[in-house]
N, C-alpha and C positions, 0 to 999 in steps of 0.2 A: 652609569651603570657597569660597563663592563669593569671597567676599574676596583671598581667595589670587588666585585667576582672576584677577578683577580685577587683586590688582597684577603677574599679570606677565606683561599681557595692551599696560601700556603699554612697559613695552622689545619686551615686540614689536612694535609698531607704530610706535616709533620708528625701528629700524632697518630695516624694512620701507620706510619713511618712507627716510630714507639711503640703500638701497640707492640706488630710484629718482629720489636727486635726482643720487648719480652716475652715472647710466644713462643724466641728459637729458641732458647735453652732446660731443657730439663729440667723440671725443679721436686725435689727431694717430696715425699708429700703423707708419706708412713715408715719407719724400724722397728727394724723386731735386729736389736732392743734397742729399747727405746731412750730414745735421747738421756743420762742420766741415771740412768739405768743401776739398779746393785742385782747380781744374778749373785749363782753359788757355784755354778763353776762345777768344771773344773771344764762344762764343752756350752756351746753358745752357739745357737741356729741366727746365721745373720740376712734378712731379706727386708733390699727394699725395694718401693714401690715408687715412682716418680708418674708426670701428667704425660708420659709423652712414652713411645714407643721405644727402645731402649738396644743397640747393637752391643746386646752378655761377648762375642767375641774378640769387642775391640775395647771393649769398658775393664779396670782394672777396679781391685779392690785389694787395701793393704790395712796391717792390721798393723798400729807399733800398742808393746806392752811396755810394762808401770816401766825397767830400765831403760826402755827408747829402745832397743831391739826393733827390724822393724821387718814383720814378715807379709810374704806375698797371698793371699788367701784364692783359693779354686771356683772362679765362679762356677757353678756349678747349670746346672740343665738350668731354664725357666718357664717356669711352672703358669707364665704368658708375658708375653711382650714389653709392656709397661716393669718390668720384676727382676734382680737378680735374687740369687741365692748362695747362699752359702756355709758352712762351716770351720768356728774358732773352737780350736783342738788345746787339750791342755795351757789353760790355761793358770793362773795363778792367783791367788788374791791381789788384790790393785788395781790404777785409774788403767783401764787403755780406750786410745779412740781407731778404729777405720775411716782412714783417708776412700772418698770413693773420684770415682774419674767416671764418668760415663759418655759415649756417644750417642745423640739420640739422632733417629728417623733424618733430621734438617741438616744430620752432618754438624753440628754446634757441639764442642764437649765443653761442661759442667762437671767441676767438682767441692766437694765438698766433705767437712771429718759428721763425724759416731761415737760422741764420746758414753761411754760408761762401768764401772765397776764390778770386779769380783769380790765374794768374800770370799 
C-alpha cells in the first residue's frame, strides 16, 4: 500500500510543478493594435494587457520599422497593474513589429512580438 501511494505522488508532484511553471510567466491577453491590424497612422496608441501584474519600470517596448531600424518606446503610466501603454509616432507606410519584454511580479521575464501594418 505504501509503495502504491508513493508511486502516485510522483506523477502528481510533477503535474503540480509543471502547472506552477506555466503559471509563472506573463501571458499576453490583448493588444492594441491587434496583431495583423492595418492602421492609418502616423500615430498609433499601444496597449498590452497581460494575465499578471507587470513591473512597468523594468519592462521594455521596442518598435521595429519597415526599414529595420529600432527605437525604444517610452512606457507611459500603467492604467492597471497588468497593462503597459505607449504611443508610436511618425509612422510611415509598411510593416511594424513591437517587441516587448516584461517582468512579471513573480520575477520571470517574458518576451514576445506584435506585428501590424501602417497604410
